[in-house]
C-alpha positions as YAML, in Angstrom:
chain: A
units: angstrom
residues:
- id: 1
  name: MET
  ca: [-57.62, -30.75, 40.06]
- id: 2
  name: GLU
  ca: [-57.15, -29.51, 43.71]
- id: 3
  name: PRO
  ca: [-60.52, -29.53, 45.80]
- id: 4
  name: ASN
  ca: [-60.65, -24.98, 45.74]
- id: 5
  name: SER
  ca: [-58.67, -24.80, 42.01]
- id: 6
  name: SER
  ca: [-60.71, -21.96, 40.05]
- id: 7
  name: ILE
  ca: [-63.63, -22.96, 37.65]
- id: 8
  name: PHE
  ca: [-62.64, -23.08, 34.03]
- id: 9
  name: ILE
  ca: [-65.50, -24.36, 31.64]
- id: 10
  name: ASN
  ca: [-64.65, -24.27, 28.01]
- id: 11
  name: SER
  ca: [-67.31, -22.82, 25.32]
- id: 12
  name: ASP
  ca: [-68.53, -26.25, 24.16]
- id: 13
  name: GLN
  ca: [-69.87, -26.77, 27.66]
- id: 14
  name: LEU
  ca: [-71.15, -23.31, 27.89]
- id: 15
  name: GLN
  ca: [-73.35, -23.99, 25.03]
- id: 16
  name: LYS
  ca: [-74.49, -27.10, 26.40]
- id: 17
  name: GLU
  ca: [-75.69, -25.98, 29.85]
- id: 18
  name: SER
  ca: [-78.70, -24.21, 30.64]
- id: 19
  name: PRO
  ca: [-77.93, -21.10, 33.10]
- id: 20
  name: GLY
  ca: [-79.62, -22.89, 36.13]
- id: 21
  name: ARG
  ca: [-77.68, -26.41, 35.67]
- id: 22
  name: LEU
  ca: [-74.51, -24.42, 35.07]
- id: 23
  name: GLU
  ca: [-74.76, -22.27, 38.36]
- id: 24
  name: LYS
  ca: [-75.60, -25.47, 39.82]
- id: 25
  name: ASN
  ca: [-72.34, -27.34, 38.59]
- id: 26
  name: LEU
  ca: [-70.22, -24.28, 39.11]
- id: 27
  name: ARG
  ca: [-71.42, -24.56, 43.09]
- id: 28
  name: ASN
  ca: [-71.07, -28.23, 42.98]
- id: 29
  name: TYR
  ca: [-68.05, -28.50, 40.99]
- id: 30
  name: HIS
  ca: [-65.82, -29.44, 44.00]
- id: 31
  name: GLY
  ca: [-66.69, -30.28, 47.71]
- id: 32
  name: GLU
  ca: [-65.53, -27.05, 49.76]
- id: 33
  name: THR
  ca: [-64.16, -27.20, 52.97]
- id: 34
  name: GLU
  ca: [-65.76, -25.89, 56.55]
- id: 35
  name: TRP
  ca: [-62.44, -23.69, 56.48]
- id: 36
  name: HIS
  ca: [-63.85, -22.53, 53.15]
- id: 37
  name: ARG
  ca: [-67.37, -21.92, 53.90]
- id: 38
  name: ASN
  ca: [-66.28, -19.97, 57.09]
- id: 39
  name: TRP
  ca: [-64.33, -17.31, 55.07]
- id: 40
  name: LYS
  ca: [-66.96, -16.81, 52.71]
- id: 41
  name: ALA
  ca: [-69.84, -16.78, 55.56]
- id: 42
  name: ALA
  ca: [-67.96, -13.30, 56.67]
- id: 43
  name: PHE
  ca: [-68.62, -11.54, 53.38]
- id: 44
  name: PRO
  ca: [-72.10, -10.52, 52.15]
- id: 45
  name: GLU
  ca: [-73.75, -13.38, 49.64]
- id: 46
  name: ALA
  ca: [-73.64, -10.83, 47.02]
- id: 47
  name: PHE
  ca: [-69.56, -10.81, 47.32]
- id: 48
  name: ARG
  ca: [-69.54, -14.93, 47.06]
- id: 49
  name: GLU
  ca: [-68.95, -17.06, 44.07]
- id: 50
  name: VAL
  ca: [-68.98, -14.21, 41.69]
- id: 51
  name: SER
  ca: [-68.54, -15.69, 37.85]
- id: 52
  name: PHE
  ca: [-66.72, -14.02, 35.02]
- id: 53
  name: SER
  ca: [-66.90, -14.96, 31.02]
- id: 54
  name: ASP
  ca: [-63.45, -14.84, 29.33]
- id: 55
  name: VAL
  ca: [-64.96, -14.77, 25.89]
- id: 56
  name: LYS
  ca: [-61.54, -14.66, 24.32]
- id: 57
  name: MET
  ca: [-60.58, -18.07, 26.01]
- id: 58
  name: GLY
  ca: [-64.09, -19.37, 25.77]
- id: 59
  name: GLU
  ca: [-63.55, -20.07, 29.54]
- id: 60
  name: LEU
  ca: [-65.84, -19.27, 33.09]
- id: 61
  name: HIS
  ca: [-64.16, -18.26, 36.20]
- id: 62
  name: ARG
  ca: [-65.66, -18.22, 39.28]
- id: 63
  name: ALA
  ca: [-64.19, -15.74, 42.32]
- id: 64
  name: ASP
  ca: [-64.64, -17.41, 45.66]
- id: 65
  name: VAL
  ca: [-65.38, -13.52, 47.02]
- id: 66
  name: HIS
  ca: [-65.18, -10.50, 44.64]
- id: 67
  name: THR
  ca: [-65.97, -7.14, 46.35]
- id: 68
  name: PRO
  ca: [-67.51, -4.08, 45.02]
- id: 69
  name: CYS
  ca: [-64.13, -2.12, 44.59]
- id: 70
  name: GLY
  ca: [-62.62, -4.90, 42.41]
- id: 71
  name: THR
  ca: [-60.51, -7.05, 44.93]
- id: 72
  name: THR
  ca: [-60.81, -10.68, 44.34]
- id: 73
  name: LEU
  ca: [-60.24, -13.29, 47.50]
- id: 74
  name: GLU
  ca: [-59.02, -16.72, 46.57]
- id: 75
  name: PHE
  ca: [-59.28, -19.05, 49.36]
- id: 76
  name: GLN
  ca: [-56.33, -21.98, 48.65]
- id: 77
  name: ASN
  ca: [-56.74, -25.01, 50.98]
- id: 78
  name: SER
  ca: [-54.02, -27.14, 49.22]
- id: 79
  name: PRO
  ca: [-51.10, -26.57, 47.12]
- id: 80
  name: ILE
  ca: [-51.33, -25.26, 43.23]
- id: 81
  name: CYS
  ca: [-48.75, -25.55, 40.52]
- id: 82
  name: LEU
  ca: [-47.27, -22.73, 39.16]
- id: 83
  name: GLU
  ca: [-49.07, -22.87, 35.93]
- id: 84
  name: GLU
  ca: [-52.51, -22.48, 37.69]
- id: 85
  name: LEU
  ca: [-51.17, -19.28, 39.99]
- id: 86
  name: LYS
  ca: [-49.99, -17.55, 37.05]
- id: 87
  name: SER
  ca: [-53.17, -17.78, 35.48]
- id: 88
  name: ARG
  ca: [-55.29, -16.75, 38.39]
- id: 89
  name: GLU
  ca: [-53.32, -13.84, 38.68]
- id: 90
  name: ALA
  ca: [-53.25, -12.77, 35.25]
- id: 91
  name: PHE
  ca: [-57.11, -12.91, 35.46]
- id: 92
  name: TYR
  ca: [-57.78, -11.18, 38.24]
- id: 93
  name: PRO
  ca: [-55.77, -7.91, 38.31]
- id: 94
  name: LYS
  ca: [-56.45, -7.33, 41.96]
- id: 95
  name: LEU
  ca: [-56.39, -10.57, 43.87]
- id: 96
  name: ILE
  ca: [-55.43, -11.41, 46.95]
- id: 97
  name: TRP
  ca: [-54.53, -15.28, 48.33]
- id: 98
  name: ILE
  ca: [-55.81, -16.35, 51.59]
- id: 99
  name: LEU
  ca: [-54.06, -20.03, 52.26]
- id: 100
  name: ASN
  ca: [-55.04, -22.27, 54.78]
- id: 101
  name: GLY
  ca: [-51.50, -22.35, 56.90]
- id: 102
  name: LYS
  ca: [-52.80, -25.06, 59.39]
- id: 103
  name: LYS
  ca: [-52.15, -27.08, 56.67]
- id: 104
  name: PHE
  ca: [-48.49, -26.24, 56.21]
- id: 105
  name: LYS
  ca: [-45.75, -28.66, 57.69]
- id: 106
  name: GLY
  ca: [-43.27, -27.03, 59.65]
- id: 107
  name: PHE
  ca: [-44.70, -23.85, 59.64]
- id: 108
  name: ARG
  ca: [-43.68, -21.65, 62.52]
- id: 109
  name: VAL
  ca: [-44.05, -17.87, 63.58]
- id: 110
  name: LEU
  ca: [-40.92, -16.88, 65.79]
- id: 111
  name: LYS
  ca: [-39.78, -13.90, 66.80]
- id: 112
  name: ASN
  ca: [-40.44, -10.16, 66.53]
- id: 113
  name: LEU
  ca: [-38.34, -7.96, 64.02]
- id: 114
  name: PRO
  ca: [-37.63, -4.45, 63.48]
- id: 115
  name: ASP
  ca: [-39.32, -2.57, 60.78]
- id: 116
  name: VAL
  ca: [-37.80, -4.16, 57.86]
- id: 117
  name: ASP
  ca: [-37.48, -0.50, 55.88]
- id: 118
  name: ASP
  ca: [-35.96, 1.00, 58.92]
- id: 119
  name: PRO
  ca: [-32.99, 3.23, 57.61]
- id: 120
  name: ARG
  ca: [-30.52, 1.98, 60.32]
- id: 121
  name: ILE
  ca: [-30.69, -1.64, 58.77]
- id: 122
  name: ALA
  ca: [-30.48, -0.36, 55.11]
- id: 123
  name: ASP
  ca: [-26.95, -1.26, 54.72]
- id: 124
  name: TYR
  ca: [-27.36, -4.79, 56.35]
- id: 125
  name: ASP
  ca: [-29.35, -7.98, 55.18]
- id: 126
  name: PHE
  ca: [-31.39, -10.40, 57.39]
- id: 127
  name: CYS
  ca: [-29.97, -14.05, 57.61]
- id: 128
  name: ASN
  ca: [-32.41, -16.78, 56.50]
- id: 129
  name: THR
  ca: [-32.14, -18.52, 59.97]
- id: 130
  name: ASP
  ca: [-34.31, -19.56, 62.87]
- id: 131
  name: HIS
  ca: [-32.53, -17.17, 64.73]
- id: 132
  name: LEU
  ca: [-32.64, -13.33, 64.31]
- id: 133
  name: SER
  ca: [-29.53, -11.98, 62.59]
- id: 134
  name: MET
  ca: [-28.19, -10.13, 59.96]
- id: 135
  name: ILE
  ca: [-24.75, -9.43, 57.83]
- id: 136
  name: ARG
  ca: [-23.39, -6.35, 56.79]
- id: 137
  name: LYS
  ca: [-23.77, -6.00, 52.68]
- id: 138
  name: ALA
  ca: [-20.59, -4.28, 52.82]
- id: 139
  name: ASP
  ca: [-19.06, -7.83, 54.25]
- id: 140
  name: PHE
  ca: [-21.26, -9.94, 51.92]
- id: 141
  name: LEU
  ca: [-19.73, -7.98, 48.90]
- id: 142
  name: LYS
  ca: [-16.45, -8.69, 50.23]
- id: 143
  name: GLY
  ca: [-16.96, -12.39, 50.41]
- id: 144
  name: ARG
  ca: [-16.35, -12.66, 54.08]
- id: 145
  name: PRO
  ca: [-19.89, -12.02, 55.75]
- id: 146
  name: ARG
  ca: [-19.56, -11.93, 59.52]
- id: 147
  name: VAL
  ca: [-22.85, -12.84, 61.35]
- id: 148
  name: LEU
  ca: [-24.20, -10.48, 63.74]
- id: 149
  name: ASN
  ca: [-26.88, -11.04, 66.36]
- id: 150
  name: PHE
  ca: [-28.92, -8.73, 68.14]
- id: 151
  name: GLN
  ca: [-26.87, -8.05, 70.93]
- id: 152
  name: HIS
  ca: [-24.18, -6.74, 68.73]
- id: 153
  name: PRO
  ca: [-23.64, -2.98, 69.44]
- id: 154
  name: GLU
  ca: [-24.66, -2.12, 65.84]
- id: 155
  name: LEU
  ca: [-28.07, -3.99, 66.48]
- id: 156
  name: LYS
  ca: [-28.70, -3.81, 70.00]
- id: 157
  name: LYS
  ca: [-30.41, -0.65, 70.32]
- id: 158
  name: LEU
  ca: [-32.74, -1.42, 67.39]
- id: 159
  name: PRO
  ca: [-36.33, -1.63, 68.30]
- id: 160
  name: LEU
  ca: [-38.34, -4.37, 67.45]
- id: 161
  name: THR
  ca: [-41.93, -4.16, 66.26]
- id: 162
  name: SER
  ca: [-45.38, -5.60, 67.19]
- id: 163
  name: TYR
  ca: [-46.40, -6.28, 63.79]
- id: 164
  name: TYR
  ca: [-43.58, -7.92, 61.81]
- id: 165
  name: TYR
  ca: [-42.22, -11.47, 62.65]
- id: 166
  name: SER
  ca: [-39.86, -13.99, 61.27]
- id: 167
  name: PHE
  ca: [-40.93, -17.78, 60.70]
- id: 168
  name: CYS
  ca: [-39.58, -20.65, 59.60]
- id: 169
  name: TRP
  ca: [-41.14, -23.37, 57.21]
- id: 170
  name: LYS
  ca: [-39.51, -26.37, 57.00]
- id: 171
  name: HIS
  ca: [-41.49, -27.75, 53.97]
- id: 172
  name: PRO
  ca: [-42.50, -24.68, 52.38]
- id: 173
  name: HIS
  ca: [-44.66, -24.61, 48.99]
- id: 174
  name: ARG
  ca: [-42.10, -22.93, 47.10]
- id: 175
  name: VAL
  ca: [-44.84, -21.77, 44.41]
- id: 176
  name: TRP
  ca: [-46.28, -19.14, 46.93]
- id: 177
  name: TYR
  ca: [-42.88, -17.24, 46.85]
- id: 178
  name: GLN
  ca: [-43.12, -16.42, 43.29]
- id: 179
  name: ALA
  ca: [-46.62, -15.07, 43.78]
- id: 180
  name: LYS
  ca: [-46.85, -11.38, 42.51]
- id: 181
  name: ASN
  ca: [-50.35, -10.55, 44.45]
- id: 182
  name: PRO
  ca: [-50.54, -10.28, 48.08]
- id: 183
  name: ILE
  ca: [-50.65, -13.60, 50.39]
- id: 184
  name: ILE
  ca: [-52.74, -14.16, 53.74]
- id: 185
  name: VAL
  ca: [-51.60, -16.63, 55.71]
- id: 186
  name: ASP
  ca: [-54.57, -18.28, 58.15]
- id: 187
  name: LEU
  ca: [-53.24, -20.26, 61.13]
- id: 188
  name: GLY
  ca: [-56.66, -20.43, 63.32]
- id: 189
  name: GLY
  ca: [-57.63, -17.46, 65.59]
- id: 190
  name: HIS
  ca: [-58.09, -13.95, 65.42]
- id: 191
  name: PHE
  ca: [-54.99, -13.41, 63.94]
- id: 192
  name: ILE
  ca: [-53.80, -13.78, 60.02]
- id: 193
  name: TYR
  ca: [-50.28, -13.09, 58.67]
- id: 194
  name: GLN
  ca: [-49.39, -11.56, 55.28]
- id: 195
  name: LEU
  ca: [-46.09, -13.59, 54.03]
- id: 196
  name: LYS
  ca: [-44.21, -10.64, 52.44]
- id: 197
  name: GLN
  ca: [-40.32, -10.65, 51.37]
- id: 198
  name: ARG
  ca: [-37.66, -8.13, 52.13]
- id: 199
  name: ARG
  ca: [-35.36, -7.59, 48.77]
- id: 200
  name: GLN
  ca: [-31.96, -8.02, 49.81]
- id: 201
  name: LEU
  ca: [-28.28, -8.18, 47.92]
- id: 202
  name: SER
  ca: [-27.69, -11.66, 49.43]
- id: 203
  name: GLU
  ca: [-30.65, -13.15, 48.88]
- id: 204
  name: ASP
  ca: [-34.68, -12.18, 49.74]
- id: 205
  name: TYR
  ca: [-35.89, -12.57, 53.25]
- id: 206
  name: PRO
  ca: [-39.46, -13.59, 53.47]
- id: 207
  name: TYR
  ca: [-41.23, -12.56, 56.86]
- id: 208
  name: LEU
  ca: [-44.83, -11.93, 57.95]
- id: 209
  name: HIS
  ca: [-46.87, -8.88, 58.66]
- id: 210
  name: ILE
  ca: [-49.50, -9.60, 61.41]
- id: 211
  name: MET
  ca: [-52.91, -8.21, 61.41]
- id: 212
  name: THR
  ca: [-56.27, -9.23, 62.82]
- id: 213
  name: ARG
  ca: [-58.90, -11.27, 61.00]
- id: 214
  name: LYS
  ca: [-61.72, -8.69, 61.59]
- id: 215
  name: SER
  ca: [-59.56, -5.66, 60.35]
- id: 216
  name: PHE
  ca: [-58.66, -7.51, 57.14]
- id: 217
  name: ILE
  ca: [-62.20, -8.25, 56.51]
- id: 218
  name: GLU
  ca: [-63.60, -5.10, 57.58]
- id: 219
  name: GLN
  ca: [-61.48, -3.28, 54.32]
- id: 220
  name: TYR
  ca: [-64.08, -4.96, 52.19]
- id: 221
  name: VAL
  ca: [-67.31, -5.01, 53.82]
- id: 222
  name: CYS
  ca: [-67.66, -1.59, 55.08]
...
């Protein structure tokens, strides 16, 4: 089991454990990292390590942080399998993943992007390369896509945002691209990045939405 996986205890275990011992076992089931502890410490103690019973499956789940608004935050320090991802997303209807991006290999934030929903680029797809460029959808449908950089007359005057960024990930954990719930990447420091995807005709384009760590936390503690 991964060091920070959700806790699943079956009904036989529940019957054997006293409430006090069960809570102790839940707390000590895995060794938490300092990164985990720092994130949890940002939230009131009552929000942390909230346990839920799944009577139907005979399991006990523990959320890293569960807020009064019903949002669950799961802090993930290591890769997980697709089965585990789907299981947690099915159990917690309002789940947000917080990933320790400092452990990602070959992950770099690159350049500012234009607004991905700008109607002026509705007929274009972003290219999945380290260099900011686009192709016309019409050219792609004809089988003759021509790569246009942002010095091309059609794109040159397009304003760039201060909150959307391109990035590269040389050795991606591809399971995260299949998540249905929001994903936040923590690279350390004051800023964090939500991993998003623009749906495109050629292929979907992943990008980052920057925000401050403080503003993200304040959504759930105010």
